[in-house]
BAFI-3210 file (N, C-alpha, C; in Angstrom, 3 decimals, decimal comma, padded with zeros to 6 digits):
// residues 103
n [1|2|3|4|5|6|7|8|9|10|11|12|13|14|15|16|17|18|19|20|21|22|23|24|25|26|27|28|29|30|31|32|33|34|35|36|37|38|39|40|41|42|43|44|45|46|47|48|49|50|51|52|53|54|55|56|57|58|59|60|61|62|63|64|65|66|67|68|69|70|71|72|73|74|75|76|77|78|79|80|81|82|83|84|85|86|87|88|89|90|91|92|93|94|95|96|97|98|99|100|101|102|103]
n.u [000,886|000,454|001,514|-000,581|-002,762|-002,620|-003,098|-005,747|-006,941|-006,804|-008,043|-010,728|-011,334|-011,238|-013,554|-015,576|-016,046|-018,425|-018,706|-017,594|-017,597|-017,925|-017,247|-018,564|-017,976|-019,133|-021,419|-022,593|-021,650|-021,857|-020,035|-019,151|-016,590|-013,756|-011,678|-010,195|-007,407|-005,691|-002,572|-000,619|000,042|-000,685|-003,312|-005,110|-007,112|-008,929|-010,283|-012,030|-012,477|-014,274|-014,804|-017,266|-017,453|-016,770|-014,928|-014,574|-013,304|-013,521|-012,680|-012,794|-013,950|-013,985|-016,924|-018,299|-020,190|-021,983|-022,563|-020,825|-018,069|-015,028|-012,592|-010,792|-009,907|-008,515|-007,754|-008,168|-008,969|-009,010|-010,631|-010,453|-013,056|-011,816|-009,758|-009,018|-009,290|-007,592|-007,978|-006,235|-006,429|-004,162|-003,211|-001,015|-001,115|-000,226|001,309|001,082|002,221|000,575|001,329|000,143|-002,293|-004,030|-007,610]
n.v [-001,168|002,280|005,347|007,019|005,439|004,072|006,086|006,747|004,538|004,543|007,156|006,277|004,637|006,354|007,919|006,115|005,986|006,593|007,056|007,069|004,551|003,853|002,393|003,850|003,775|001,174|001,469|001,646|004,258|006,788|008,990|011,821|011,851|013,464|014,487|013,827|012,576|012,167|011,646|010,833|007,653|007,406|007,024|008,815|008,933|010,947|010,730|012,678|013,278|015,483|017,977|017,259|014,381|012,062|009,668|006,086|004,995|003,039|000,446|001,817|002,194|002,338|002,976|002,251|003,424|001,340|000,302|-001,473|-002,483|-001,396|-000,871|-001,148|000,025|-001,462|-000,298|000,992|004,145|006,139|008,937|012,222|014,834|017,267|017,368|016,790|014,021|012,587|009,885|008,184|006,655|005,182|004,432|002,729|002,493|-000,019|-001,898|-005,177|-007,871|-010,602|-013,933|-016,879|-019,543|-019,164|-018,353]
n.w [000,076|-000,634|000,904|000,890|000,570|003,301|004,851|004,017|004,868|007,596|007,991|007,493|009,445|011,626|010,798|011,050|013,662|016,422|019,204|022,744|025,198|028,774|031,932|034,804|038,109|038,188|036,608|032,947|030,854|028,488|026,186|024,127|021,678|022,304|020,552|017,379|015,447|012,374|011,337|008,661|008,871|011,461|013,712|016,212|019,032|020,935|024,443|026,705|030,157|031,948|034,721|035,496|035,887|038,155|040,110|039,960|036,928|034,159|031,733|029,126|026,147|022,413|020,255|017,102|014,205|013,781|016,265|017,275|019,322|018,909|019,757|022,874|026,181|028,964|031,505|034,746|036,100|038,926|039,318|040,395|041,144|040,718|038,719|035,329|032,929|030,218|027,877|025,583|022,610|020,408|017,150|014,614|011,324|008,995|006,360|005,538|004,053|003,034|002,569|000,906|-000,092|-003,035|-003,285]
ca.u [000,012|000,970|001,223|-001,895|-003,608|-002,490|-003,701|-006,983|-007,712|-006,737|-009,137|-012,064|-011,418|-011,652|-014,826|-016,399|-016,433|-019,670|-018,619|-016,784|-018,533|-016,886|-017,783|-018,396|-018,546|-019,707|-022,578|-022,013|-021,830|-021,423|-019,410|-018,795|-015,364|-013,130|-010,677|-009,534|-006,368|-004,801|-001,336|000,100|-000,506|-001,107|-004,517|-005,281|-008,689|-008,963|-011,606|-011,744|-013,574|-014,075|-015,032|-018,610|-017,375|-015,566|-015,229|-013,601|-013,556|-012,797|-013,166|-013,110|-013,983|-014,637|-018,054|-018,558|-021,462|-022,867|-022,922|-019,776|-016,953|-013,841|-011,278|-011,109|-008,571|-009,018|-007,333|-009,057|-008,496|-009,713|-010,683|-011,427|-013,657|-011,078|-008,959|-009,578|-008,552|-007,624|-007,595|-006,015|-006,180|-003,074|-002,766|-000,388|-001,671|000,961|001,159|001,715|001,785|000,238|001,309|-000,781|-002,789|-005,237|-008,852]
ca.v [-000,153|003,583|006,163|007,602|004,385|003,802|007,346|006,798|003,568|005,276|008,166|005,772|004,021|007,486|008,567|004,948|006,144|007,268|007,719|006,146|004,170|003,496|002,253|004,699|003,159|000,015|001,746|001,751|005,678|007,169|010,335|011,994|011,641|014,781|014,879|012,690|013,037|011,254|011,993|009,995|006,380|007,258|007,622|009,248|009,234|011,364|010,852|013,738|013,324|016,846|017,979|016,634|013,068|011,791|008,193|004,906|005,096|001,833|-000,014|002,976|001,606|002,893|002,298|002,613|003,838|000,142|000,091|-002,335|-002,087|-001,741|-000,845|-001,269|000,035|-002,177|000,034|001,528|005,078|006,989|010,500|013,296|015,976|018,664|017,051|016,257|012,993|012,105|008,524|008,270|005,529|005,619|003,062|002,930|001,481|-000,478|-002,896|-006,609|-008,678|-011,922|-015,123|-018,047|-020,168|-018,251|-019,255]
ca.w [000,064|-000,618|002,103|000,871|000,958|004,565|005,407|003,883|005,637|008,994|008,193|007,355|010,790|012,406|010,525|011,471|015,277|016,891|020,697|023,454|026,411|029,824|033,155|036,058|039,322|037,636|035,432|031,692|030,471|027,186|026,172|022,941|021,414|022,352|019,427|016,572|014,235|011,499|010,782|007,914|009,244|012,785|014,277|017,675|019,436|022,489|025,199|027,852|031,256|032,773|035,949|035,726|036,006|039,222|040,503|039,181|035,464|033,690|030,350|027,999|024,626|021,157|019,446|015,815|013,788|013,726|017,713|017,552|020,157|018,051|020,689|024,287|027,191|030,193|032,574|035,707|036,657|039,953|038,841|041,295|040,326|040,559|037,686|034,175|032,554|028,905|027,553|024,103|021,766|019,323|016,335|013,531|010,146|008,373|005,200|005,900|002,903|003,543|001,486|001,126|-001,389|-003,700|-003,057]
c.u [000,897|000,901|-000,030|-002,972|-003,706|-003,365|-005,207|-007,728|-007,652|-007,803|-010,398|-012,291|-011,930|-012,983|-015,767|-016,804|-017,696|-019,502|-017,729|-017,931|-017,369|-017,738|-017,509|-018,963|-019,500|-021,054|-021,699|-022,564|-021,490|-020,803|-018,978|-016,980|-014,735|-012,453|-010,407|-008,504|-006,083|-003,771|-000,531|-000,803|-000,956|-002,418|-004,535|-006,899|-008,484|-010,345|-011,259|-012,996|-013,328|-014,447|-016,453|-018,501|-016,210|-015,980|-014,266|-014,142|-012,596|-013,350|-013,559|-012,976|-014,671|-015,603|-018,207|-019,932|-022,460|-023,311|-021,831|-018,633|-015,782|-012,597|-011,603|-009,724|-009,103|-008,440|-008,235|-008,468|-009,512|-009,461|-011,456|-011,992|-012,903|-010,204|-009,853|-008,780|-008,744|-007,216|-007,382|-005,632|-005,276|-002,845|-002,101|-000,622|-000,211|000,585|001,831|001,231|001,564|000,389|000,497|-001,281|-003,967|-006,420|-009,248]
c.v [001,290|004,127|006,737|006,485|003,998|004,861|007,396|005,641|004,012|006,273|007,460|005,009|005,359|008,067|007,451|005,248|006,842|007,876|006,703|005,693|003,828|003,013|003,384|004,147|002,029|000,248|002,111|003,426|005,749|008,491|010,429|011,980|013,180|015,162|013,588|013,406|011,894|011,983|011,171|008,798|006,318|007,835|007,820|009,657|009,704|011,374|011,541|013,606|014,675|016,773|017,418|015,154|012,930|010,251|007,397|004,779|003,898|001,335|000,761|002,060|002,546|002,339|003,084|002,774|002,528|-000,260|-001,044|-001,655|-002,262|-001,517|-000,764|-000,944|-000,364|-001,616|000,742|002,833|005,647|008,441|011,301|014,274|017,006|018,623|016,475|014,988|012,748|010,623|008,554|006,896|005,893|004,140|003,685|001,863|001,061|-001,685|-004,082|-007,526|-010,167|-013,095|-016,343|-018,458|-019,302|-019,135|-019,480]
c.w [-000,032|000,602|002,018|000,850|002,436|005,246|004,975|004,583|007,133|008,970|008,072|008,724|011,677|012,016|010,736|012,837|015,474|018,235|021,382|024,676|027,417|031,081|034,072|037,298|039,152|036,725|033,996|031,311|029,069|026,999|024,616|022,715|021,499|021,037|018,662|015,674|013,612|010,879|010,056|008,270|010,632|013,161|016,013|018,018|020,760|023,313|026,192|028,765|031,915|034,124|036,490|035,845|037,195|039,632|039,785|037,847|035,145|032,366|029,314|026,645|023,572|020,377|018,125|015,519|013,888|015,209|018,068|018,319|019,299|018,761|022,184|025,245|028,384|031,557|033,481|036,108|037,918|039,674|039,778|040,600|039,889|039,349|036,603|033,839|030,958|028,883|026,110|023,706|020,568|018,379|015,161|012,592|009,365|007,315|005,694|004,654|003,311|002,202|001,929|-000,251|-001,890|-003,395|-004,576]
res [m|t|e|i|g|l|r|k|q|a|q|r|f|v|d|s|l|a|r|a|e|y|e|l|n|g|a|t|q|s|i|d|l|f|r|t|s|v|e|g|d|v|v|k|v|f|v|f|f|d|d|s|v|a|g|e|i|g|n|v|r|l|v|d|q|d|g|d|i|v|a|n|a|e|r|t|f|v|k|p|q|s|k|g|l|y|v|v|f|k|y|r|y|s|e|m|e|v|e|g|n|a|l]
***
């Protein structure tokens, strides 16, 4: 794949995202994505928890337009109300040629 092809695949991934979900003190919550970026073959998706969210935050996941979970961060954070928290998903797209029998 060319650099353009990799960048387009990365952009298609970002464009397919709808929201983030997470567990807050054991209850599932939904939040808008704060920011996304595609720089060459690198995708970054930022989820930001402001001072309206406090407690134990875990299982942050990205959900696409179809409602499917496409990425998951299994870490748990204890977030005080007085501080913000960013969770960043970062991926690099690369080409990998697969050898095998033709169908």
